[in-house]
PQR file of N, CA, C, O and H, with PARSE charges and radii, in Angstrom:
ATOM      1  N   MET A   1     116.143 302.072   7.503 -0.4000 1.5000
ATOM      2  CA  MET A   1     117.409 301.754   8.112 -0.0000 2.0000
ATOM      3  C   MET A   1     118.270 300.884   7.209  0.5500 1.7000
ATOM      4  O   MET A   1     119.495 301.007   7.211 -0.5500 1.4000
ATOM      5  N   GLY A   2     117.651 300.021   6.452 -0.4000 1.5000
ATOM      6  CA  GLY A   2     118.423 299.081   5.656 -0.0000 2.0000
ATOM      7  C   GLY A   2     119.281 299.757   4.596  0.5500 1.7000
ATOM      8  O   GLY A   2     120.434 299.382   4.384 -0.5500 1.4000
ATOM      9  H   GLY A   2     116.656 299.920   6.450  0.4000 1.0000
ATOM     10  N   LEU A   3     118.708 300.759   3.931 -0.4000 1.5000
ATOM     11  CA  LEU A   3     119.463 301.423   2.883 -0.0000 2.0000
ATOM     12  C   LEU A   3     120.363 302.519   3.427  0.5500 1.7000
ATOM     13  O   LEU A   3     121.281 302.970   2.741 -0.5500 1.4000
ATOM     14  H   LEU A   3     117.771 301.064   4.102  0.4000 1.0000
ATOM     15  N   ALA A   4     120.106 302.948   4.653 -0.4000 1.5000
ATOM     16  CA  ALA A   4     120.912 304.031   5.214 -0.0000 2.0000
ATOM     17  C   ALA A   4     122.298 303.550   5.608  0.5500 1.7000
ATOM     18  O   ALA A   4     123.258 304.319   5.564 -0.5500 1.4000
ATOM     19  H   ALA A   4     119.361 302.582   5.210  0.4000 1.0000
ATOM     20  N   THR A   5     122.412 302.278   5.994 -0.4000 1.5000
ATOM     21  CA  THR A   5     123.720 301.759   6.386 -0.0000 2.0000
ATOM     22  C   THR A   5     124.371 301.110   5.170  0.5500 1.7000
ATOM     23  O   THR A   5     123.815 300.167   4.608 -0.5500 1.4000
ATOM     24  H   THR A   5     121.632 301.653   6.029  0.4000 1.0000
ATOM     25  N   PRO A   6     125.527 301.592   4.759 -0.5600 1.5000
ATOM     26  CA  PRO A   6     126.184 301.023   3.582  0.2800 2.0000
ATOM     27  C   PRO A   6     126.775 299.647   3.881  0.5500 1.7000
ATOM     28  O   PRO A   6     127.183 299.361   5.006 -0.5500 1.4000
ATOM     29  N   LEU A   7     126.811 298.816   2.869 -0.4000 1.5000
ATOM     30  CA  LEU A   7     127.425 297.500   3.039 -0.0000 2.0000
ATOM     31  C   LEU A   7     128.929 297.617   3.222  0.5500 1.7000
ATOM     32  O   LEU A   7     129.535 296.852   3.972 -0.5500 1.4000
ATOM     33  H   LEU A   7     126.480 299.048   1.954  0.4000 1.0000
ATOM     34  N   VAL A   8     129.528 298.581   2.531 -0.4000 1.5000
ATOM     35  CA  VAL A   8     130.968 298.801   2.634 -0.0000 2.0000
ATOM     36  C   VAL A   8     131.187 300.147   3.306  0.5500 1.7000
ATOM     37  O   VAL A   8     130.710 301.164   2.802 -0.5500 1.4000
ATOM     38  H   VAL A   8     129.036 299.203   1.922  0.4000 1.0000
ATOM     39  N   PRO A   9     131.892 300.183   4.427 -0.5600 1.5000
ATOM     40  CA  PRO A   9     132.144 301.472   5.087  0.2800 2.0000
ATOM     41  C   PRO A   9     132.950 302.399   4.173  0.5500 1.7000
ATOM     42  O   PRO A   9     133.919 301.976   3.542 -0.5500 1.4000
ATOM     43  N   GLY A  10     132.549 303.630   4.114 -0.4000 1.5000
ATOM     44  CA  GLY A  10     133.243 304.601   3.285 -0.0000 2.0000
ATOM     45  C   GLY A  10     132.768 304.646   1.851  0.5500 1.7000
ATOM     46  O   GLY A  10     133.203 305.508   1.087 -0.5500 1.4000
ATOM     47  H   GLY A  10     131.763 303.974   4.627  0.4000 1.0000
ATOM     48  N   LEU A  11     131.878 303.731   1.462 -0.4000 1.5000
ATOM     49  CA  LEU A  11     131.406 303.706   0.077 -0.0000 2.0000
ATOM     50  C   LEU A  11     130.634 304.968  -0.313  0.5500 1.7000
ATOM     51  O   LEU A  11     130.776 305.419  -1.449 -0.5500 1.4000
ATOM     52  H   LEU A  11     131.525 303.031   2.083  0.4000 1.0000
ATOM     53  N   PRO A  12     129.821 305.565   0.576 -0.5600 1.5000
ATOM     54  CA  PRO A  12     129.142 306.809   0.179  0.2800 2.0000
ATOM     55  C   PRO A  12     130.102 307.949  -0.142  0.5500 1.7000
ATOM     56  O   PRO A  12     129.725 308.888  -0.843 -0.5500 1.4000
ATOM     57  N   LEU A  13     131.332 307.885   0.355 -0.4000 1.5000
ATOM     58  CA  LEU A  13     132.304 308.928   0.053 -0.0000 2.0000
ATOM     59  C   LEU A  13     132.721 308.899  -1.410  0.5500 1.7000
ATOM     60  O   LEU A  13     133.221 309.896  -1.931 -0.5500 1.4000
ATOM     61  H   LEU A  13     131.638 307.122   0.924  0.4000 1.0000
ATOM     62  N   LEU A  14     132.519 307.762  -2.081 -0.4000 1.5000
ATOM     63  CA  LEU A  14     132.874 307.673  -3.494 -0.0000 2.0000
ATOM     64  C   LEU A  14     131.855 308.379  -4.379  0.5500 1.7000
ATOM     65  O   LEU A  14     132.145 308.660  -5.542 -0.5500 1.4000
ATOM     66  H   LEU A  14     132.113 306.952  -1.658  0.4000 1.0000
ATOM     67  N   GLY A  15     130.678 308.670  -3.857 -0.4000 1.5000
ATOM     68  CA  GLY A  15     129.633 309.312  -4.646 -0.0000 2.0000
ATOM     69  C   GLY A  15     130.058 310.623  -5.277  0.5500 1.7000
ATOM     70  O   GLY A  15     129.919 310.780  -6.490 -0.5500 1.4000
ATOM     71  H   GLY A  15     130.442 308.443  -2.912  0.4000 1.0000
ATOM     72  N   PRO A  16     130.571 311.575  -4.502 -0.5600 1.5000
ATOM     73  CA  PRO A  16     131.018 312.838  -5.109  0.2800 2.0000
ATOM     74  C   PRO A  16     132.154 312.645  -6.104  0.5500 1.7000
ATOM     75  O   PRO A  16     132.226 313.359  -7.103 -0.5500 1.4000
ATOM     76  N   VAL A  17     133.046 311.683  -5.842 -0.4000 1.5000
ATOM     77  CA  VAL A  17     134.160 311.434  -6.762 -0.0000 2.0000
ATOM     78  C   VAL A  17     133.629 310.932  -8.095  0.5500 1.7000
ATOM     79  O   VAL A  17     134.062 311.383  -9.155 -0.5500 1.4000
ATOM     80  H   VAL A  17     132.987 311.103  -5.029  0.4000 1.0000
ATOM     81  N   VAL A  18     132.682 309.990  -8.036 -0.4000 1.5000
ATOM     82  CA  VAL A  18     132.085 309.470  -9.264 -0.0000 2.0000
ATOM     83  C   VAL A  18     131.306 310.566  -9.976  0.5500 1.7000
ATOM     84  O   VAL A  18     131.327 310.639 -11.204 -0.5500 1.4000
ATOM     85  H   VAL A  18     132.330 309.624  -7.174  0.4000 1.0000
ATOM     86  N   ALA A  19     130.617 311.418  -9.221 -0.4000 1.5000
ATOM     87  CA  ALA A  19     129.822 312.487  -9.826 -0.0000 2.0000
ATOM     88  C   ALA A  19     130.706 313.498 -10.554  0.5500 1.7000
ATOM     89  O   ALA A  19     130.308 314.046 -11.583 -0.5500 1.4000
ATOM     90  H   ALA A  19     130.600 311.358  -8.223  0.4000 1.0000
ATOM     91  N   ILE A  20     131.892 313.743 -10.025 -0.4000 1.5000
ATOM     92  CA  ILE A  20     132.797 314.700 -10.677 -0.0000 2.0000
ATOM     93  C   ILE A  20     133.217 314.181 -12.050  0.5500 1.7000
ATOM     94  O   ILE A  20     133.267 314.938 -13.020 -0.5500 1.4000
ATOM     95  H   ILE A  20     132.215 313.299  -9.190  0.4000 1.0000
ATOM     96  N   PHE A  21     133.520 312.870 -12.125 -0.4000 1.5000
ATOM     97  CA  PHE A  21     134.024 312.299 -13.371 -0.0000 2.0000
ATOM     98  C   PHE A  21     132.918 311.709 -14.244  0.5500 1.7000
ATOM     99  O   PHE A  21     133.210 310.996 -15.205 -0.5500 1.4000
ATOM    100  H   PHE A  21     133.479 312.255 -11.337  0.4000 1.0000
ATOM    101  N   THR A  22     131.668 311.990 -13.928 -0.4000 1.5000
ATOM    102  CA  THR A  22     130.548 311.470 -14.708 -0.0000 2.0000
ATOM    103  C   THR A  22     129.778 312.635 -15.321  0.5500 1.7000
ATOM    104  O   THR A  22     128.943 313.246 -14.653 -0.5500 1.4000
ATOM    105  H   THR A  22     131.431 312.569 -13.148  0.4000 1.0000
ATOM    106  N   PRO A  23     130.051 312.946 -16.585 -0.5600 1.5000
ATOM    107  CA  PRO A  23     129.304 314.033 -17.219  0.2800 2.0000
ATOM    108  C   PRO A  23     127.825 313.677 -17.364  0.5500 1.7000
ATOM    109  O   PRO A  23     127.473 312.509 -17.530 -0.5500 1.4000
ATOM    110  N   VAL A  24     126.975 314.678 -17.301 -0.4000 1.5000
ATOM    111  CA  VAL A  24     125.533 314.455 -17.354 -0.0000 2.0000
ATOM    112  C   VAL A  24     125.102 314.013 -18.755  0.5500 1.7000
ATOM    113  O   VAL A  24     124.108 313.302 -18.901 -0.5500 1.4000
ATOM    114  H   VAL A  24     127.261 315.627 -17.167  0.4000 1.0000
ATOM    115  N   ARG A  25     125.844 314.428 -19.779 -0.4000 1.5000
ATOM    116  CA  ARG A  25     125.401 314.153 -21.145 -0.0000 2.0000
ATOM    117  C   ARG A  25     125.541 312.683 -21.528  0.5500 1.7000
ATOM    118  O   ARG A  25     124.967 312.267 -22.535 -0.5500 1.4000
ATOM    119  H   ARG A  25     126.652 315.005 -19.660  0.4000 1.0000
ATOM    120  N   TYR A  26     126.276 311.890 -20.769 -0.4000 1.5000
ATOM    121  CA  TYR A  26     126.437 310.481 -21.101 -0.0000 2.0000
ATOM    122  C   TYR A  26     125.309 309.657 -20.505  0.5500 1.7000
ATOM    123  O   TYR A  26     124.835 309.937 -19.404 -0.5500 1.4000
ATOM    124  H   TYR A  26     126.742 312.228 -19.952  0.4000 1.0000
ATOM    125  N   SER A  27     124.886 308.641 -21.238 -0.4000 1.5000
ATOM    126  CA  SER A  27     123.845 307.761 -20.726 -0.0000 2.0000
ATOM    127  C   SER A  27     124.461 306.747 -19.768  0.5500 1.7000
ATOM    128  O   SER A  27     125.682 306.653 -19.642 -0.5500 1.4000
ATOM    129  H   SER A  27     125.272 308.413 -22.132  0.4000 1.0000
ATOM    130  N   ALA A  28     123.602 305.998 -19.101 -0.4000 1.5000
ATOM    131  CA  ALA A  28     124.070 305.086 -18.060 -0.0000 2.0000
ATOM    132  C   ALA A  28     124.945 303.978 -18.633  0.5500 1.7000
ATOM    133  O   ALA A  28     125.962 303.632 -18.032 -0.5500 1.4000
ATOM    134  H   ALA A  28     122.611 306.074 -19.203  0.4000 1.0000
ATOM    135  N   TRP A  29     124.576 303.415 -19.779 -0.4000 1.5000
ATOM    136  CA  TRP A  29     125.374 302.306 -20.302 -0.0000 2.0000
ATOM    137  C   TRP A  29     126.742 302.776 -20.754  0.5500 1.7000
ATOM    138  O   TRP A  29     127.717 302.030 -20.665 -0.5500 1.4000
ATOM    139  H   TRP A  29     123.750 303.696 -20.268  0.4000 1.0000
ATOM    140  N   ARG A  30     126.825 304.018 -21.244 -0.4000 1.5000
ATOM    141  CA  ARG A  30     128.142 304.532 -21.624 -0.0000 2.0000
ATOM    142  C   ARG A  30     129.017 304.712 -20.396  0.5500 1.7000
ATOM    143  O   ARG A  30     130.224 304.472 -20.447 -0.5500 1.4000
ATOM    144  H   ARG A  30     126.033 304.624 -21.317  0.4000 1.0000
ATOM    145  N   MET A  31     128.413 305.133 -19.292 -0.4000 1.5000
ATOM    146  CA  MET A  31     129.209 305.306 -18.079 -0.0000 2.0000
ATOM    147  C   MET A  31     129.692 303.957 -17.555  0.5500 1.7000
ATOM    148  O   MET A  31     130.806 303.857 -17.042 -0.5500 1.4000
ATOM    149  H   MET A  31     127.433 305.328 -19.250  0.4000 1.0000
ATOM    150  N   TRP A  32     128.860 302.914 -17.680 -0.4000 1.5000
ATOM    151  CA  TRP A  32     129.314 301.567 -17.296 -0.0000 2.0000
ATOM    152  C   TRP A  32     130.512 301.151 -18.139  0.5500 1.7000
ATOM    153  O   TRP A  32     131.463 300.561 -17.627 -0.5500 1.4000
ATOM    154  H   TRP A  32     127.955 302.995 -18.097  0.4000 1.0000
ATOM    155  N   VAL A  33     130.462 301.458 -19.434 -0.4000 1.5000
ATOM    156  CA  VAL A  33     131.573 301.097 -20.321 -0.0000 2.0000
ATOM    157  C   VAL A  33     132.828 301.876 -19.947  0.5500 1.7000
ATOM    158  O   VAL A  33     133.915 301.308 -19.846 -0.5500 1.4000
ATOM    159  H   VAL A  33     129.689 301.936 -19.850  0.4000 1.0000
ATOM    160  N   ILE A  34     132.666 303.191 -19.741 -0.4000 1.5000
ATOM    161  CA  ILE A  34     133.820 304.032 -19.415 -0.0000 2.0000
ATOM    162  C   ILE A  34     134.438 303.610 -18.084  0.5500 1.7000
ATOM    163  O   ILE A  34     135.655 303.459 -17.980 -0.5500 1.4000
ATOM    164  H   ILE A  34     131.783 303.652 -19.823  0.4000 1.0000
ATOM    165  N   TRP A  35     133.590 303.418 -17.059 -0.4000 1.5000
ATOM    166  CA  TRP A  35     134.122 303.018 -15.758 -0.0000 2.0000
ATOM    167  C   TRP A  35     134.671 301.597 -15.791  0.5500 1.7000
ATOM    168  O   TRP A  35     135.600 301.277 -15.050 -0.5500 1.4000
ATOM    169  H   TRP A  35     132.601 303.541 -17.143  0.4000 1.0000
ATOM    170  N   GLY A  36     134.105 300.735 -16.646 -0.4000 1.5000
ATOM    171  CA  GLY A  36     134.645 299.383 -16.789 -0.0000 2.0000
ATOM    172  C   GLY A  36     136.034 299.399 -17.394  0.5500 1.7000
ATOM    173  O   GLY A  36     136.933 298.701 -16.925 -0.5500 1.4000
ATOM    174  H   GLY A  36     133.350 300.995 -17.248  0.4000 1.0000
ATOM    175  N   ILE A  37     136.209 300.203 -18.442 -0.4000 1.5000
ATOM    176  CA  ILE A  37     137.531 300.322 -19.062 -0.0000 2.0000
ATOM    177  C   ILE A  37     138.522 300.931 -18.078  0.5500 1.7000
ATOM    178  O   ILE A  37     139.667 300.487 -17.988 -0.5500 1.4000
ATOM    179  H   ILE A  37     135.479 300.770 -18.823  0.4000 1.0000
ATOM    180  N   ALA A  38     138.081 301.947 -17.340 -0.4000 1.5000
ATOM    181  CA  ALA A  38     138.958 302.562 -16.339 -0.0000 2.0000
ATOM    182  C   ALA A  38     139.330 301.558 -15.255  0.5500 1.7000
ATOM    183  O   ALA A  38     140.463 301.555 -14.773 -0.5500 1.4000
ATOM    184  H   ALA A  38     137.152 302.308 -17.413  0.4000 1.0000
ATOM    185  N   GLY A  39     138.385 300.708 -14.869 -0.4000 1.5000
ATOM    186  CA  GLY A  39     138.674 299.689 -13.860 -0.0000 2.0000
ATOM    187  C   GLY A  39     139.675 298.665 -14.342  0.5500 1.7000
ATOM    188  O   GLY A  39     140.568 298.266 -13.594 -0.5500 1.4000
ATOM    189  H   GLY A  39     137.465 300.710 -15.261  0.4000 1.0000
ATOM    190  N   VAL A  40     139.535 298.229 -15.598 -0.4000 1.5000
ATOM    191  CA  VAL A  40     140.490 297.267 -16.159 -0.0000 2.0000
ATOM    192  C   VAL A  40     141.878 297.890 -16.240  0.5500 1.7000
ATOM    193  O   VAL A  40     142.873 297.239 -15.921 -0.5500 1.4000
ATOM    194  H   VAL A  40     138.810 298.553 -16.206  0.4000 1.0000
ATOM    195  N   CYS A  41     141.944 299.150 -16.666 -0.4000 1.5000
ATOM    196  CA  CYS A  41     143.235 299.840 -16.721 -0.0000 2.0000
ATOM    197  C   CYS A  41     143.844 299.969 -15.334  0.5500 1.7000
ATOM    198  O   CYS A  41     145.054 299.813 -15.169 -0.5500 1.4000
ATOM    199  H   CYS A  41     141.135 299.679 -16.925  0.4000 1.0000
ATOM    200  N   ALA A  42     143.016 300.251 -14.340 -0.4000 1.5000
ATOM    201  CA  ALA A  42     143.520 300.377 -12.971 -0.0000 2.0000
ATOM    202  C   ALA A  42     144.077 299.051 -12.473  0.5500 1.7000
ATOM    203  O   ALA A  42     145.098 299.026 -11.786 -0.5500 1.4000
ATOM    204  H   ALA A  42     142.034 300.378 -14.474  0.4000 1.0000
ATOM    205  N   VAL A  43     143.415 297.947 -12.813 -0.4000 1.5000
ATOM    206  CA  VAL A  43     143.912 296.633 -12.394 -0.0000 2.0000
ATOM    207  C   VAL A  43     145.271 296.359 -13.029  0.5500 1.7000
ATOM    208  O   VAL A  43     146.189 295.892 -12.354 -0.5500 1.4000
ATOM    209  H   VAL A  43     142.585 297.967 -13.371  0.4000 1.0000
ATOM    210  N   PHE A  44     145.406 296.647 -14.329 -0.4000 1.5000
ATOM    211  CA  PHE A  44     146.686 296.411 -14.987 -0.0000 2.0000
ATOM    212  C   PHE A  44     147.775 297.321 -14.425  0.5500 1.7000
ATOM    213  O   PHE A  44     148.921 296.895 -14.281 -0.5500 1.4000
ATOM    214  H   PHE A  44     144.660 297.026 -14.878  0.4000 1.0000
ATOM    215  N   LEU A  45     147.428 298.573 -14.104 -0.4000 1.5000
ATOM    216  CA  LEU A  45     148.418 299.469 -13.513 -0.0000 2.0000
ATOM    217  C   LEU A  45     148.844 298.989 -12.134  0.5500 1.7000
ATOM    218  O   LEU A  45     150.021 299.071 -11.783 -0.5500 1.4000
ATOM    219  H   LEU A  45     146.497 298.919 -14.222  0.4000 1.0000
ATOM    220  N   LEU A  46     147.887 298.486 -11.345 -0.4000 1.5000
ATOM    221  CA  LEU A  46     148.240 297.956 -10.031 -0.0000 2.0000
ATOM    222  C   LEU A  46     149.104 296.711 -10.151  0.5500 1.7000
ATOM    223  O   LEU A  46     150.033 296.524  -9.365 -0.5500 1.4000
ATOM    224  H   LEU A  46     146.931 298.420 -11.631  0.4000 1.0000
ATOM    225  N   LEU A  47     148.808 295.849 -11.132 -0.4000 1.5000
ATOM    226  CA  LEU A  47     149.649 294.674 -11.348 -0.0000 2.0000
ATOM    227  C   LEU A  47     151.053 295.074 -11.785  0.5500 1.7000
ATOM    228  O   LEU A  47     152.033 294.468 -11.354 -0.5500 1.4000
ATOM    229  H   LEU A  47     148.053 296.001 -11.771  0.4000 1.0000
ATOM    230  N   ALA A  48     151.155 296.091 -12.637 -0.4000 1.5000
ATOM    231  CA  ALA A  48     152.470 296.560 -13.069 -0.0000 2.0000
ATOM    232  C   ALA A  48     153.247 297.140 -11.895  0.5500 1.7000
ATOM    233  O   ALA A  48     154.448 296.900 -11.765 -0.5500 1.4000
ATOM    234  H   ALA A  48     150.359 296.583 -12.987  0.4000 1.0000
ATOM    235  N   LEU A  49     152.573 297.899 -11.047 -0.4000 1.5000
ATOM    236  CA  LEU A  49     153.229 298.457  -9.867 -0.0000 2.0000
ATOM    237  C   LEU A  49     153.672 297.352  -8.918  0.5500 1.7000
ATOM    238  O   LEU A  49     154.788 297.383  -8.399 -0.5500 1.4000
ATOM    239  H   LEU A  49     151.598 298.094 -11.153  0.4000 1.0000
ATOM    240  N   ALA A  50     152.797 296.377  -8.694 -0.4000 1.5000
ATOM    241  CA  ALA A  50     153.138 295.276  -7.794 -0.0000 2.0000
ATOM    242  C   ALA A  50     154.300 294.471  -8.352  0.5500 1.7000
ATOM    243  O   ALA A  50     155.170 294.036  -7.597 -0.5500 1.4000
ATOM    244  H   ALA A  50     151.891 296.352  -9.116  0.4000 1.0000
ATOM    245  N   SER A  51     154.327 294.267  -9.664 -0.4000 1.5000
ATOM    246  CA  SER A  51     155.408 293.480 -10.231 -0.0000 2.0000
ATOM    247  C   SER A  51     156.717 294.256 -10.205  0.5500 1.7000
ATOM    248  O   SER A  51     157.779 293.657 -10.031 -0.5500 1.4000
ATOM    249  H   SER A  51     153.620 294.620 -10.277  0.4000 1.0000
ATOM    250  N   SER A  52     156.667 295.570 -10.374 -0.4000 1.5000
ATOM    251  CA  SER A  52     157.901 296.354 -10.328 -0.0000 2.0000
ATOM    252  C   SER A  52     158.456 296.444  -8.912  0.5500 1.7000
ATOM    253  O   SER A  52     159.664 296.584  -8.724 -0.5500 1.4000
ATOM    254  H   SER A  52     155.805 296.057 -10.516  0.4000 1.0000
ATOM    255  N   LEU A  53     157.585 296.366  -7.924 -0.4000 1.5000
ATOM    256  CA  LEU A  53     158.043 296.396  -6.533 -0.0000 2.0000
ATOM    257  C   LEU A  53     158.389 295.010  -6.006  0.5500 1.7000
ATOM    258  O   LEU A  53     158.839 294.874  -4.869 -0.5500 1.4000
ATOM    259  H   LEU A  53     156.603 296.252  -8.077  0.4000 1.0000
ATOM    260  N   GLY A  54     158.183 293.981  -6.823 -0.4000 1.5000
ATOM    261  CA  GLY A  54     158.525 292.627  -6.410 -0.0000 2.0000
ATOM    262  C   GLY A  54     157.450 291.947  -5.594  0.5500 1.7000
ATOM    263  O   GLY A  54     157.701 290.903  -4.992 -0.5500 1.4000
ATOM    264  H   GLY A  54     157.817 294.091  -7.747  0.4000 1.0000
ATOM    265  N   TRP A  55     156.251 292.519  -5.561 -0.4000 1.5000
ATOM    266  CA  TRP A  55     155.172 291.907  -4.779 -0.0000 2.0000
ATOM    267  C   TRP A  55     154.458 290.810  -5.545  0.5500 1.7000
ATOM    268  O   TRP A  55     153.742 290.005  -4.950 -0.5500 1.4000
ATOM    269  H   TRP A  55     156.047 293.366  -6.051  0.4000 1.0000
ATOM    270  N   ALA A  56     154.646 290.767  -6.871 -0.4000 1.5000
ATOM    271  CA  ALA A  56     153.883 289.825  -7.691 -0.0000 2.0000
ATOM    272  C   ALA A  56     154.800 288.806  -8.347  0.5500 1.7000
ATOM    273  O   ALA A  56     154.610 288.453  -9.511 -0.5500 1.4000
ATOM    274  H   ALA A  56     155.228 291.421  -7.354  0.4000 1.0000
ATOM    275  N   ASP A  57     155.793 288.334  -7.605 -0.4000 1.5000
ATOM    276  CA  ASP A  57     156.709 287.349  -8.173 -0.0000 2.0000
ATOM    277  C   ASP A  57     155.999 286.046  -8.500  0.5500 1.7000
ATOM    278  O   ASP A  57     156.446 285.299  -9.370 -0.5500 1.4000
ATOM    279  H   ASP A  57     155.948 288.622  -6.659  0.4000 1.0000
ATOM    280  N   TRP A  58     154.907 285.766  -7.819 -0.4000 1.5000
ATOM    281  CA  TRP A  58     154.177 284.529  -8.083 -0.0000 2.0000
ATOM    282  C   TRP A  58     153.455 284.567  -9.421  0.5500 1.7000
ATOM    283  O   TRP A  58     153.012 283.530  -9.914 -0.5500 1.4000
ATOM    284  H   TRP A  58     154.544 286.373  -7.112  0.4000 1.0000
ATOM    285  N   LEU A  59     153.330 285.773 -10.025 -0.4000 1.5000
ATOM    286  CA  LEU A  59     152.676 285.872 -11.334 -0.0000 2.0000
ATOM    287  C   LEU A  59     153.607 285.457 -12.470  0.5500 1.7000
ATOM    288  O   LEU A  59     153.150 285.058 -13.541 -0.5500 1.4000
ATOM    289  H   LEU A  59     153.690 286.616  -9.624  0.4000 1.0000
ATOM    290  N   VAL A  60     154.909 285.555 -12.231 -0.4000 1.5000
ATOM    291  CA  VAL A  60     155.882 285.308 -13.289 -0.0000 2.0000
ATOM    292  C   VAL A  60     156.442 283.904 -13.119  0.5500 1.7000
ATOM    293  O   VAL A  60     156.974 283.557 -12.065 -0.5500 1.4000
ATOM    294  H   VAL A  60     155.280 285.880 -11.361  0.4000 1.0000
ATOM    295  N   LEU A  61     156.314 283.112 -14.161 -0.4000 1.5000
ATOM    296  CA  LEU A  61     156.863 281.762 -14.131 -0.0000 2.0000
ATOM    297  C   LEU A  61     158.321 281.792 -14.570  0.5500 1.7000
ATOM    298  O   LEU A  61     158.711 282.609 -15.404 -0.5500 1.4000
ATOM    299  H   LEU A  61     155.882 283.395 -15.017  0.4000 1.0000
ATOM    300  N   ASP A  62     159.114 280.903 -14.008 -0.4000 1.5000
ATOM    301  CA  ASP A  62     160.513 280.806 -14.415 -0.0000 2.0000
ATOM    302  C   ASP A  62     160.606 280.177 -15.797  0.5500 1.7000
ATOM    303  O   ASP A  62     159.711 279.451 -16.230 -0.5500 1.4000
ATOM    304  H   ASP A  62     158.797 280.239 -13.331  0.4000 1.0000
ATOM    305  N   GLN A  63     161.706 280.469 -16.478 -0.4000 1.5000
ATOM    306  CA  GLN A  63     161.913 279.881 -17.798 -0.0000 2.0000
ATOM    307  C   GLN A  63     162.090 278.368 -17.709  0.5500 1.7000
ATOM    308  O   GLN A  63     161.850 277.662 -18.689 -0.5500 1.4000
ATOM    309  H   GLN A  63     162.433 281.058 -16.126  0.4000 1.0000
ATOM    310  N   GLU A  64     162.502 277.866 -16.559 -0.4000 1.5000
ATOM    311  CA  GLU A  64     162.683 276.418 -16.404 -0.0000 2.0000
ATOM    312  C   GLU A  64     161.357 275.681 -16.553  0.5500 1.7000
ATOM    313  O   GLU A  64     161.339 274.498 -16.894 -0.5500 1.4000
ATOM    314  H   GLU A  64     162.696 278.439 -15.763  0.4000 1.0000
ATOM    315  N   ASP A  65     160.268 276.359 -16.305 -0.4000 1.5000
ATOM    316  CA  ASP A  65     158.962 275.713 -16.429 -0.0000 2.0000
ATOM    317  C   ASP A  65     158.600 275.435 -17.883  0.5500 1.7000
ATOM    318  O   ASP A  65     157.710 274.629 -18.157 -0.5500 1.4000
ATOM    319  H   ASP A  65     160.282 277.320 -16.028  0.4000 1.0000
ATOM    320  N   TYR A  66     159.284 276.096 -18.819 -0.4000 1.5000
ATOM    321  CA  TYR A  66     158.938 275.946 -20.230 -0.0000 2.0000
ATOM    322  C   TYR A  66     159.893 275.029 -20.979  0.5500 1.7000
ATOM    323  O   TYR A  66     159.774 274.892 -22.197 -0.5500 1.4000
ATOM    324  H   TYR A  66     160.007 276.750 -18.596  0.4000 1.0000
ATOM    325  N   THR A  67     160.831 274.399 -20.291 -0.4000 1.5000
ATOM    326  CA  THR A  67     161.769 273.520 -20.997 -0.0000 2.0000
ATOM    327  C   THR A  67     161.046 272.277 -21.490  0.5500 1.7000
ATOM    328  O   THR A  67     160.239 271.699 -20.762 -0.5500 1.4000
ATOM    329  H   THR A  67     160.928 274.510 -19.301  0.4000 1.0000
ATOM    330  N   PRO A  68     161.325 271.863 -22.717 -0.5600 1.5000
ATOM    331  CA  PRO A  68     160.618 270.687 -23.256  0.2800 2.0000
ATOM    332  C   PRO A  68     161.084 269.381 -22.625  0.5500 1.7000
ATOM    333  O   PRO A  68     160.583 268.312 -22.976 -0.5500 1.4000
TER
END
């Protein structure tokens, strides 16, 4: 029972998606590297989207903060 219930609801649905984008010829550590790079890129893309929509105004400091 413990392993049958996922900690995150909907997480087992990601299995087929990951399997599609995970070629068999790659070893496990290469897949960690590839998915890690993809994750970092996704974070930067989400930050860019949030900043373009004005949701991330708190990330940008005003120029007045840099006056000597």
